[in-house]
N, C-alpha and C positions, 0 to 999 in steps of 0.2 A: 265347144266351150273350153276344152283343155288348151287349145291354141291361144285363146284370148287370155286365159289365166297365166300361161307362160309369158305372153307379151307383157302383161302388167307386172309380173315378177321381175322380168328383165329390166323394164323401165325403172321400177322401184330400186333394184339393186344398183343400177347405174347411177341413179340420183343420189343414193346414199354414198357411194364411192366418190362421185364428183364433189358432193358437198363436203366430205371429210378432207379431200385433197385441197379444195379451195380454201377451207378454213386454215389449213396448215401452211399452204404455200402461196395462196392467192395474193394479188396486189391489194385487194380490199382489206387485208389484215395488217397493213402498215399502221403503226400507232399514230393516232391523231392527238395533237397537243391542244388542250383546251386553252381558251383565252379569257382573261379576266376583263371586267368592265373597264378598269383603269387602263389596261393595255389598249383596248379599243379606242378609248378617248384620247390617248396620247399618240396614236398612230399618225404619221404624216398625211396619209390619204385614207379616209374612212368612207368605205362604200357600203351603203345600207340597202338591202334588197327586201322589199315587203312582199311576202308571198312565196310559197315553195311549190307552186304548180309547174307546168311545163315551161312557162316563160321565166319564172324566177330561178329555177334550178339550172336552166340552160345558160342563164347569165352567170351564175356562180361557177358552173363547170368551165365555161369559156375563160373567165377571169383566172381560175386556178391554172389553166394551161398557159395563159398569156403572162401572168405576173410572176410565175415561177416561185422562187424562194425570197422574194422581196419582203424583208421583215418590216419595212417602213409602211407597208400597206395592210389594211385590215378589211376583210369582207365579211359582213354579218347578214345572215338570212333570218328574218323574223316571220314567224307564222304561229297561229293559234293551235295548229295541229302538229303532230310529230310525224306525219306521213304525207306522201304525194298520192293523190287520187288519180289512178289511170283510167280516166273517164270513158274512153271507147269500149272498155271491157264490161261496162255496166250492162250492156245488152245481154251478155252471157250469164250474168247474175239473174236478170229478169226472166230469161227463158229456162232457168234451172240447170244450166250446164256447168257452172263453176261456183265455187264458194265466194261469198262477199269479201272474205279476208284476202283473196288473191288479186283484188283490184287496187290494193293500196301497197305502196312501197315505203318503208320507214326512211325518213330523211337521213338518219344516222348512217344508213347503208351507203349513201352518196358521200358522206363526210370522211369516211376512213381513208387515211393516207392523203387527204387533200387539205388545202390551206384555208378554206372558208369555214366560218363558224355559224352556229345555229342558236337562236334565242327563241324558246317556246313561250310565246306571250300573245296577248290580244292587242291589236293595234287600235288605239282609241282616237288619236287625232294626229293630223299632219300639219305642221306649221312651216309653210314654205318661206315665210319672211325670216324667221329665226333659224332656219335650216335644222330643224329637229323634229323627231317623231315621238309622240307620247304613247307609251305602251303600258300594259298592266304590270310590267316589270321595271318601270321607270322610264326616264327620258333618254333618248339616244340621239346625239347630234350626228350630222353627216356632212361630207364634202361632195359626194355623189349619191343620188337617191334613185333607185329603180322601183317603180310602183308596178307590181304584177299581182294584183289582188283578185284577178278573175272577175266573176259575175255570179248572179243567181237568176233563177227563172222569174220572169216578170209576168204576173197575171193582172190584166187590166181590171179596173173597177167598173165592171159591167154587171147588170142585175143577175145575182145568183152565181156568178162565175167563181169568185174566190171561195165560196162555200162548197162548191161541187167539183171544181176542176182539180185534178191530181197532177202535180208537177213531176218532172223526171230529171233529176240532176245529181242525186247522191246514191250511195249504196242503200240507204233507207228507202229512197224512192223506188229503187229496183225491187226491193222486197215488198214494198207496198203494192206495186203493180201486180206481182205474183199473187199476193193476198187478195186483191180486189178481183182478179180473174177467177180465182178459186171460189170466192164468195158468190160471184155472178153465176158461175156454173152450178153451184149448189142451189142457188135460188131458182134457176131455170129448171133444175131437176125436181124441185119441190112443188112448183106451181102446175095447175091443170088448165090454166087459162092460156091459150095459144098466143094471144096478143101480149100478155105479160111476159111469157117465155121469150118472145121475140125481143122485147125491150131489154130484158136481162142479157141477151146474147148479142146486143148491138153495142159496139164500142166506137166512140168518136174520138179522133185525135185532132186537136187544134194546132195547126201549123204544118206547112208542107215543105219545110227546110230539111236539112240533114237529119235532125233529131226526129222530126215528125214522121218522115217516110220510114226510117228504120224502126221507130217505135211501133208503127202500124204493122210492119212485117214481123216484128218480134211477137206481138200479140197473136197474130195469125199462126206463127210457128209454135208458140207455147200451147195454144189451144189444140191444134191438130196433131202435133208430134209429141205432146206431153199429156195434157189433161184428159183429152177425149179417149186416151187409151185406158183410163180408169173409169170413164163414163161412156162406154161403147154405145149405149142406147141414145146418146146425144150426137153421135157422129153425123147423122143425117139431118140434124136440126138446122134451121136457117140462121146461120151466124152471119152478122153483117159488121164489117169494119170500115169506117168512113174517115178519110183524111180530108180536112177542110183547110184550104189555103187561100190567103188574100191575093197572092200574086197570080198571074195568068198561067204559070207553069210551076211544077214542083222544082225544088232546088234552083231558085231564080238566079243565084250567083254562079252556077255551074254552066258548062257549055250546053247549048240547046240540045245537041245529040245525046248528052248524058242525061239531061232532064227527060227527054222523050223515051229513052230506054228504061229508065227507072219507072216512069209512068206505065209503060207497057208491062213490065215485070209485075208491078203491083196489081194491075188489073187482071193479069193472067192468074194470079193467086186468088182472085175473087175480092180484092180490096177495092172499094169505091173511092175514087179520087175526085174531089170537088174543088176546083180552083176558081179564082176570080170571085170569091165570096168570103164573108167574114162571119164569125160567131158573134152574136149580139146579146145572148142571154142563156142561162142554164137553170134548170130546176132539177128536182129529184127524179123526174120522169122523162125529161126531154131536153134537147139542145136546140136552141133557135139560131138560125143563120139569116143572112140577108135575103135568101131565096126560099127557104123552107124550114119546117120544124121537123127534127129527127127524134122519134121516140127512142130514148136510150137512157139507161140507168148509170152508165159509166162514161166519164169524160176525162181524157188525159190531155194535159196542156204542154205544148212544145213550141210556142209561137213568139218567143221573145226573151231577151235577157236584160238585166239592169245591173249597173255598177254598184258595188257595195256602198253603204251609207257613208263610210269614212272618205270615200272618193267623191261622192256627190256633194259633200260639205265644202269642198275646196272652191274658192272664189276664182275659178279659171274657166275659160270657154269650154262648154260641154255640149255633147249631142243630146238628143231627146231622152235617151235611156241613161243619161248620167255619165257616159264614157267621156274621157277627157280628149279634146281635140289637140293633136300633136302636129309638129312640123315634119319636114321630110327626113329629119334625123331622129324621130320618135321622142322629141323633147317638148316640154311645155313652153310655148312662146313666152319670153320674159324670164324664164327660169332655165337657163341652159344646163344647169347641173342636175336637172330632174328629168328622168326618162319614164315613159309610161308604155307598157307593152301588154299584149294579150287582150282579153275581153274588156279590161279597164280603159283601153285606148280607142280612139276613133282615128284611124290612120289610113293613108292612101299611098299607093306605090308612087315613088318619086318620078318614075319614067312614064308609066301608062296612065296614071291618075285613077286607077281602079281601086275600089275600097279593099282593105285587107280583111279577109274573112275571119270570123270569130271561131277559129279551130285550134286544136292542139298543135297541129303542124305549123300554123302561122305563128303561134306564141313561141314555139321552140326556135323558129327562124329568127324572130325578133330578139329573143334573149341572147342568141349567139351573136347577133349583130351588135347589140348593146355592149356585151362583154368585150368585143373587139374594139368598138368605138371608144370606150373609156381608156383602154390601153394606148390607143393611137393618140388621144388627147394628151395623156400624160407624157408621152414621148415627143410631143410637139409636132406630130405628123398630121396631115390633112385627113379628115374623116369623110368618106363618101356618103352620099345620101342613101337611105334604105331602099333596097329593091327586093320585092318578094317574088321568088320563083317557086311555084308549087311543084311538089314531087309527084302529083297525081291526085286522084280521088277514088276512094273505095267505099262501097256501101254494102252492108250486110242486109240481105232481104229475105231471110227465112232459111228453111231447111235445104242446105246445099245449093242455095241461090245467092247471087250477089251481082254487083255491077262494078266494073273497074274502068277508070279513065287513066291511062298511062301514055303521056305524050299525045300523039295524034290518034291513038287507038282507044276505042271504047267497046267493051264487050261484057257479056254477062255469063251466068251459068256456074258450074262447079269450079272452074278454074278461078273465076273472080272470088268465089266463096273461100277457096283455099288461100288465095293471095291475101285476102283480108286477115285471115288468121295468122298467116306467116308474117305479114307486115307488123301487126301489133305484138306478135311474140318477139320479133327482133327488136322492136322499139322499146320493149319493156327493159328497164335498166338492171333488173335484178335476176341473176341466174337462178336463185332459189324460187322466185315467183314463176319464172319460165318453166322450170321442171314441174312445179305444182299445177300450172295451167295445162301442160301436156297430159299429166295424169288425170286431171279433172275431165278433159275432153275425151280421153280414152274411156274412162269409166262411164260417162254419160252416153257415149255411143254404144257401149256394151250393155249397161244395166238400165238405161233410160234416164229421163229427166227427174230432177227433184221436184215433187209437187207438194211437199209439206209446207205449211204456213208457219212463218217465223214472225211473230208480231213484235214491232218496235214498241218502246215504252210509250211514246206519244200516241201510237195507234191504239194500244190497250186502254190508255186513259180516255181517248175519244169514244171508243166503243162502250166503255163503262158508263160514260155520261149519257150516251144514246140509249143504252139499255135501261138505265134508271129513269130517264125522261119518258120513254115509251111504256115502261111498266105502269106508270101512273095512269095511262089511258088504255091499258089492256092490250098492247100490241107487242109482238115479237119484232126484233130488229129487221128480220128478213121480210116481215109483212108490212113494214111502214109504207104508207101511201098506196098500198095495194087494195 
């Protein structure tokens, strides 16, 4: 134990020293000069970026490098939040290994010493004809527009699905997942009916893409490496985790060997993978598929995304999920001054014709391309069509388990698990967050997972309504339907 305490003390001391040094001498402490609305309007070239996710900030950072100190250009990033959500790390919030605060990076951290500006406002409407964007802070005209507004989880309007399916897209969703797993284990602990106990310990995941398979693995990991340490009498209980996917294989956009390896690792962990079928309905006690009915009290949804409403309102060609169809230069046909990147776009590689995946890696690549493309246009140079080159694929599949696809090699195990952590640690743009993540990982490895429930305001309100409604018929919330 003394060895571990000394390690934590050394990491903490190093973090404090590094933080103080960075604050005094680091590049990020260069003074940022704020820009007025009038200065933005009077700029020769007004570049408006909607969204501060991976795509939007990659565009802004590339423009900062390319434009240098050109005072005649103004780059403005508009977002309703003041931080960037580092989405891949949500898995570690869900399995109790890191704090929710460490998956977000304040936008102002990116802005220090750079020439782009930030407007904290809600985006209400985009007027492509008048070349202006309506926000809660007023109207902003543009000469170049980059739409990088991301997406949200799409739950189809099937019987009972929207009432019972739990999405996974935000830090609140990660906390909700933990809360629901604790609720389910507590309910299984309380009941004496074996069939009811089995239904409480059955968890269905809708969707067999990246999010679905990692979500199923995280549920397995949190139960067996976290919760069941506090419920040892349930360790031998029959836990069932089921992944349901419409495609014939998991991760249909990945290489077949990667899909096969992930499928194999999931089944090794005892996770049931059902491909080639769809979920058709859900109720409080069961999930119905095209092939069978699964008795389950918990359904998580990871089977699709949809573009934001402000994007779907645009009168331009769109895919079924509302994403805007763009050309080989990531522009809207007929509006060459408007780029769409990330989940809000429906794009294909200009050489292979393969669809661009809806991933953080792809959004960052697109944003970097758009930043370069705008500067080439301004200098009168030809702009090459967009080509997407993946850096590889990493999947976190539980306790010291993962799958990595790097070039021609695909492998699993502890090495893939460590590569996943290293890759997302390096990609995190904040040194402060990197240090906090390392400390969180070390503490969770030594002291165990966080299994406490932290209710969000919306969840507390919903539970209050359920409790009030069921009190009228003499039932406890954990006894409903039982």
